N, C-alpha and C positions, 0 to 999 in steps of 0.2 A: 492615420498617428504620425503626425509630423515631430511632436514633441514628448518624449517619454513622461517628463515631469508635468508637464500642461495634462497630458492623458491620464495618469496617475491622481491627478486632482479631480478630475471628471469621476473617476472609479470611486475616489472617497468620497465623494460629495453625495454620489448616488447609490453608495452602501456603508452608509456611515455605522461606526464600532465594529465592523468585520476585518479584524486586523490580519488574520491567518488568510481571508480570500484577498487582500490588499496585496500581501508579501508572496503571494504565488502568483497573482497577476503582473506585479512588476517584474517577477524574477522574467516570467516570459516577454514581457514586454521589451527588456532591455537585453535580450538575446536575439529577438526577431525584427529591432528596429533596424540594423543596418542592412538585413536581408531585405526588408520590405523597401527599403531607398531603392535598391538595386532590381526589385522586382515590384514596378509600381502598381500592376494588375490588382493586387492583393489590397493595397491601402484606397486606391481608387473604388473598389467594394466593399469599403468598411468591413474587413473580415473580421480582424481582432476584435473591433469594436462589436461585432455581433456576436464572438463567441463567448464574450464576458457575460453574457445575459444568457441565464438560463432558459431553453425552449418551454418551460412548463415548471412551476414550483407547485409540490401539492403541502400543504399543512394541515395536521388532523389533530383530533382529539383521541385517546386512547385509554379509555377508563376500564378499573378489572378488579376484581376482588381478591383480597390479602387471604391469608390463613385465619385470620380471626372475622373474616366477613365484613372486613371495612372497606369501602370504596377508596382506591387508589385512581390518581389520573396524572398522564403523562402526555406529552406532545409527540406526536409521529410527523417524520418528513420524508418527502420525495423528491430529488432536485434531479430533472431530468434535462442534463444540461445541453448535447448536442448530439444528433441522430443522423449525422450527415454520411456516415461510413456505416450505419447500422444501428440496431436496437440498443438502446440504452444498456449500458452494463456498468453494474459498480456495486460496491457492499453496502451494506447496513451495520450500521454502528449502534451499539447500545451502553450509553454511558453517560454517566451526569454532567460531563462537559459540552455534551452533544450540543448544538446550538445552530440556526441557521446560515452565519457566517463560516464557521468549521466546515459544514457539510457543503458550502458552497465552493469553498477552496479544495476540496477533497474532490468534488464532482468534476471541478477545471482541471486539475491535477490528471484526473481519469480519463478525462478526453485525448489529452497528448499520450497517457501511456498506453491507453487500448490502441489509438493511432501506429504507435511502436511496435506493436505485436505483429502488426501486417495483417491480422483476421478481422472481419467486418462486425466491428463492435462499435456504438457510440459510448458516451460517457455520461455516467450519473452515480448518485450517492446519495444514501437514506440514512434512516435510524431513528432514537429517541433519545430522549435523555435518563430513561428507565435505567438502573442498574442491576444488573442480575448476581452480582455479587451478594450474598448474605439472605440470597430469595431461595423458597424451596424449588424443587421439580413443579409443583402443582401452581406455584406462584407464577413461574416463567411460564408453563404453558397457558395459564388464563391469558397474561398479557399478550403473549406472540399470537394467540388467538384472537383476543380484539383488536391488535396494530393488523393483522393480515385481515380483519372483516373489512377495514377500510381501504389498505392498499390494493385489495385484489383487485379492485373495477381499473387501477391506474396502470397494471403491468401484464404482459401477457409475452409469451416464447417470440413474438416478432414485434413487439413493442417496447418491452422493459424487462430484463432478467437480472433482478438481484442476487447476489450473493451474500458471505459473511465477513465481518470485520470485526474489530475491537468488541468483546462482548457476545459477538454470534458466532457461535461452533456448530457442531453437527447437530447438538440436542436443542437449540434454536431454530436451524435450519429445518428440523424434524418435524416441531410444533407447527410453523407457520406453511410448510408445506401440505401438513396434513388438513389444516385449515382450508387453503387455498382449492385442495380437491374437492372436499365437502361443499364450498360455495358453488365450485363452478361445473363441478359434476364430470372432471376430466383428469387425466394423467398426461402431464406435459412436463418439458425440461423448462418450469417457470423460474427455479431456482437453481443455482449451482451450490457445490459444497453437499450434496446430498451424501446420504449413504450407500455403500456400495450395492447392497442389495434393493435399492429402489432409484437407481438412475444415477447413481453418482459414478465419478471417475478415478481410478487410480492415480496415484501422483499427487491428486489436488489438495488434499492437506499439504503435503510436503512442499508443495509447488513455490511459494513466496520464498521461504528460505533457502531451497535447492537452487532456484534459478538466480537470486542476489549471488551465490557463490559462484554459480556457472559464468555469471557476466565479471565479477571479478577476476576468475580464472582468466579471461579474456584480455581485460585490462592488463594484468600482470604479461603475458604473454609479450606485450608491445614493447616490453623490457626485459625480455628474457629470464622470466623469475616464474616461480609457482606456489602453490600453497603449502607444499610439505616442508616441515619442520618450523612454517611460523607461528607465531606468537599472537594471537587474536582476541580481541575483546569482544563481546556481547552484550549488549544492553537488551532489556526484556528478557521473559521468560514464557512466553505465551507460544502459540503456533510458530510464528515466523521465526522468534530466538530459538526455538526447541530445534526445528530441522535445518536452521542454519549450522548449527552446533553437530547436529548429527552428521551433515554432508561434510562439513570442515573435519572430523574427525575422520571421517571416511577418505579423506584426502590427505591425511597425515598431518594436519595443523594441531596446533595446541591449544585449545580454548581455557580462557583461565578466568573468566568474568560471567555472571549472568546478574539480572537487576529485576525489581518489580518496583512499583511507587515507595515503597518503605526504605530501600536502599538496595545494595548489592553484593555477590557474596565475589570472592576473589578466594582462588586455588593455585597458586604458585606452579606446582609440578603438573597442572592442566587437569580437567576434568575429564575422567574416563566414561566409558559406554555404561558402565552400572550407575556412575554416578548422572548420567543425561536419564536412564530409566528411572530413577527415583525422581527426577525433576517432573518428567511426564506423568508419574502418578500422583504427585503431590499437586502438580496445577491443573492436571484435564481431569483428576478423577476426585481427589480429596479438595482441591480447590483453594491451596493454602497459600501462606505465603514463603518466600524465597528464604527468609532468615531461617526457616527450618533446617535448611540444608547444612549450615554450620554444626549442628550437633550430630547431623546426621551422616556427614562425609566428611572423613578423616583429610585433616591438612586445609579444612575450607573455613576461612574467616568471613564474618557478615560485618559489612560498615553501613551503618544506618543512616539514612538519611543525604546519602550520597550517590552519584551516579558513576561510573568505574572508567572516566576519560582522564583520570590521573596515572591510572595502572599503564606502565610503556610496554607499547606493543607495536608489532609489525603493520597488521591489519587490523582497522575496527569495523564492527558491522551494527550502527546505530538501529535497532529493531524494536523498538518501545513506542514510541510517539512524537508527536510533531513537536520542534525547538526544544531538544533534548540538550542538543549541544550548542554551546553557548561561545560567543567569541573567545573568552577565556579558555573555555574547555579544548578549541582548536587550537589554541596557540600551544597549551599543555598538550596536545597528541604530537603536534609538530616536532615541538621540543624533545620529544621523549623519544623522537625515530619513527612516527607512524608514517608509512608511505603509502597507504592505501586506505580507501574509507568506501565500503558498499553501503548503501542505504536501504535495509529493509525495510523500515518504516515512512510513512510519506512526510517529507520535508522534515527531517528530524534536526538539520542543521538550522541556526539562524542565519540570516543573509551576510552578516558580518564576519561569520565564522566559516561560510562558504569562500570570501574573499582571502581569509589567513589561508585557505586550503591550495586554491587557486595560485597566489602569490607565491606560496612556497614549491609550486609545481609539482605536487604529489598528484597521485592516481585519486580522482574524486567522481564516484557515481551518483548522481541524484536519483532520488527515489524513483523518479517516472521511469528512467531506464531500469536501476539494477531493480524494484520489486515486481515489476510489471510479470513477472513468472506465475503470479498466484490468478491474476485476471487472462493470462493466456491459455493456462490450464481449464480456466473456466470456462473458456471460449470451446476447448478442445471436448468437454464435457457438454457443452451446447451442440456441436456437431456430433457426439454419441448418441445423445438424445435424438437429435433430429433424423438420424437412421436407424435407430433403434437395434445398436449394438454397444459392446465396451469392447474397448480395447486392452492388451495387454500392458503392464506396469512397464515392460521395455519397451513397449512402442511408444505410451505417453511420456515417457522419461525422454526418449529419444529427440520426440516432435519439441518437447521442451527446452531440451539443448540446444536443438536447432534455432528454435525462435529466438534465443537471448544470444547468441551469437550473429543472427542478422541484425538484432538491436543493435548490439556492439558496433557492428559494421556500418549501419548507419548514423552512429554518433560520431562515427571517426569520419565518415564521408565530410558531415556539417561542420563538424568541431575542431578538425585538424587546422593547428595555424601555421603558419610561415618558418616559425623555429622549430615545428615537430611538435609542441606541445598539443594533447589533445583538451580541447576544453569539454568536457563531457554536456558540462550544463547547456552551453549553446547549440551542441550536436544534436543532443535529445530534444530541445526545443522547437529547433528548428526541423529537423526530420518529422517530427510529431505534428507540426502545424502544418508542413506542405500536404501532407496527404488529405488532411482535413478539409483546409482551406480550398484545392484544387475541387473536392466534391462539391463545395459550397458553391464555388464559382458555376459548377456544372448544373447545380441544382435552380440558379436565379435566385431571387429574393424571396425566401421563404421563412 
């Protein structure tokens, strides 16, 4: 890769219309280009050119019967991106927006994220354009069983170990695991995010949110700050957002927002533990909308059709989906005094927004570093499954915290600039690249 623009022209030509994938690759290419010039062994072996092409892409039909006995059909995917340092590892996403380009972007990001954890996990991603919202448990079960009836032949505990993602929680993991077990006649740690009673790990549901907060803690320490008393805005209201709020509350921060695709809620006094329990029930059990909080939580307002980035804050945690912070949103956050960003979602800030944060020299943690706690704890779940044991909540949480501290140290190692500013984007991309690239060099042209 001698020239980033020429390299990207080739990526766009070979992967037409896959805008998110182009965005993810360009970010990495810009970060590692100077590093490649100083370390020509990677360029000579065309490592980055090989990394952007999945080792295997599986696309399949998923037919299922709805409650009216009508045949429905969706498309299933599994992108097995890179296995240089371990079995493919990455979530399954069930959402109408799912397509090949989005999953390739997520799988590419996953390669770097998994590398940063220091655990032996390659990168992959999968899912379907199926929407679990509004479906009965029976419909979700039938879809999951049909999905796994094809996926099972492509995965295995030493080959590819999927997990959950947007639209795939404990219910969906359970249905898919049951079908896998029936088809293969074996009980293995083939999926992570399993129920505690049948091979799951404590802290796994909390891990992405907790880990993001732990990473932001480490960033703040570089400036002699902590999260106590800080005003925090959080987007999303699913798993990542919920446990981000829980950990922030535990550390004494004041969380004032949550959101979903319809809009956001704002409570100036800060959400309480009781408020958060209502959100848990609303989203995880009733599968309701965040707007319902306005009537149930005193002092809570609902703003329809907007995202929470106009709300003044000290620290922001975008935890909903990709590209949710525009350039204008980023400028508003900086103008209102926000000095740290912890990305709980994957690539939630558009490239021009990232440049705004970096120009302002605020602390900015990209998703591949900040939200790697989820897959790190999935790796810990794999370890527990392999040795047929279960660790305590405290042990898993301590391992998670140590992993996040190590990720931060590696980002600083590769991202600290001469003026002392830490470019966490470059740090995460280069640190993640080096481990995978070295493994690829060792293993030859395969």
